[in-house]
C-alpha positions in Angstrom: 0.0 0.0 0.0 1.4 3.4 -0.9 2.0 6.4 1.4 -1.1 8.3 0.0 -3.4 5.4 0.8 -2.0 5.0 4.3 -2.3 8.8 4.9 -5.9 8.5 3.7 -6.5 5.7 6.2 -5.2 7.9 9.0 -7.6 10.7 8.0 -10.5 8.2 8.1 -9.4 7.1 11.6 -9.2 10.7 12.6 -12.7 11.4 11.4 -13.9 8.3 13.3 -12.2 9.6 16.5 -13.8 13.0 16.1 -17.3 11.4 15.8 -16.5 9.1 18.8 -15.1 12.0 20.8 -18.0 14.4 20.2 -20.6 11.7 21.0 -18.8 11.0 24.3 -18.3 14.7 25.1 -22.1 15.2 24.6 -23.0 12.1 26.7 -20.7 13.4 29.5 -22.4 16.8 29.5 -25.9 15.2 29.5 -24.9 12.9 32.3 -23.4 15.7 34.4 -26.5 17.8 33.7 -28.8 15.0 34.9 -26.9 14.9 38.2 -26.8 18.6 38.6 -30.6 18.8 38.1 -31.1 16.0 40.7 -32.5 13.7 38.1 -30.2 10.7 38.7 -32.8 8.3 37.2 -32.5 10.0 33.8 -28.8 9.8 34.0 -28.9 6.0 34.5 -31.6 5.5 31.9 -29.6 7.5 29.4 -26.7 5.1 29.9 -28.5 1.8 30.2 -31.0 2.6 27.5 -32.2 -1.0 27.0 -33.5 -1.1 30.6 -37.0 -0.1 31.5 -36.6 3.5 32.7 -39.2 3.0 35.5 -36.7 0.6 37.2 -34.5 3.6 37.9 -37.2 5.6 39.7 -35.8 5.2 43.2 -34.5 7.3 46.1 -30.7 7.4 45.7 -28.2 8.3 48.3 -26.2 11.4 47.5 -23.1 9.3 46.9 -24.8 7.6 43.9 -25.3 11.0 42.3 -21.6 11.6 42.9 -20.6 8.3 41.2 -22.8 9.1 38.3 -21.4 12.6 38.0 -17.9 11.1 38.1 -18.9 8.8 35.2 -20.2 11.8 33.3 -16.9 13.6 33.9 -15.0 10.6 32.5 -17.2 10.5 29.4 -16.5 14.2 29.0 -12.7 14.0 29.2 -12.5 10.8 27.2 -14.4 12.6 24.4 -12.3 15.8 24.6 -9.0 13.9 24.6 -9.9 11.7 21.7 -11.3 14.7 19.7 -8.1 16.7 20.3 -6.0 13.6 19.6 -7.7 13.1 16.3 -5.9 16.2 15.1 -2.6 14.4 15.8 -3.9 11.2 14.1 -4.7 13.3 11.0 -1.1 14.7 11.1 0.4 11.2 11.4 1.7 11.6 14.9 2.4 8.3 16.5 1.8 9.6 20.1 -1.8 10.6 19.1 -2.5 7.2 17.6 -1.4 5.6 20.8 -3.2 8.1 23.1 -6.5 7.7 21.3 -6.1 3.9 21.1 -5.5 3.8 24.9 -8.2 6.3 26.0 -10.9 5.4 23.5 -10.1 1.7 23.4 -10.0 1.2 27.2 -13.1 3.3 27.7 -15.0 1.2 25.2 -13.6 -2.1 26.6 -15.2 -1.3 29.9 -18.5 -0.3 28.2 -18.5 -3.6 26.2 -17.7 -5.8 29.2 -20.2 -4.3 31.6 -23.0 -2.8 29.5 -23.0 -4.6 26.1 -22.4 -8.1 27.4 -24.8 -7.4 30.3 -27.5 -6.6 27.8 -28.2 -3.2 29.3 -27.8 -1.1 26.1 -29.2 -0.9 22.6 -27.0 -1.5 19.6 -27.4 2.2 18.6 -25.7 4.4 19.7 -23.5 2.6 22.2 -22.4 -0.6 20.5 -22.0 1.4 17.3 -19.6 3.7 19.1 -17.6 0.7 20.2 -17.3 -0.5 16.6 -16.3 3.1 15.6 -13.5 3.2 18.2 -12.1 -0.2 17.4 -12.3 0.4 13.7 -10.3 3.7 14.2 -7.8 1.7 16.3 -7.4 -1.0 13.7 -7.0 1.4 10.8 -4.5 3.7 12.5 -2.4 0.9 13.9 -2.3 -0.8 10.5 -1.1 2.5 9.0 1.4 3.1 11.8 2.9 -0.4 11.6 3.1 -0.5 7.8 6.8 -0.5 7.1 6.8 2.1 4.3 5.1 4.7 6.6 7.2 4.3 9.7 9.8 6.8 8.6 7.1 9.3 7.7 5.6 9.6 11.1 6.3 12.4 13.5 7.3 11.0 16.8 
């Protein structure tokens, strides 16, 4: 595969990271907003969207709101880091490829293990976002480890 094709693949990966990052930034803001408004049930039903929302209509201790708020904060920073990192992926920077693979990949690994496999979420948007992140990882690592590109990357 030639350098132009590999560069194109990195641009595709960068676009996937921007999409993933913006979705997660938005989800973080929505989750934090639910906690701030005292509507913890909507925060949980927004995350576990395949679960009947009425099951979340409970009295929660304040600590539960804190935990949900922390989850929202994590979604927010995961999204911001990968969105910013996408610029580096676009520019063929090896550190950005690794950073986004670690942040986005590990975030989605936890999501997949605890929510997808648990059957608590719908395919869209959650599982689709996992597919987006792992596609971005596969594409960018393929481009990075292609021997004719290694000397072209900015370290």
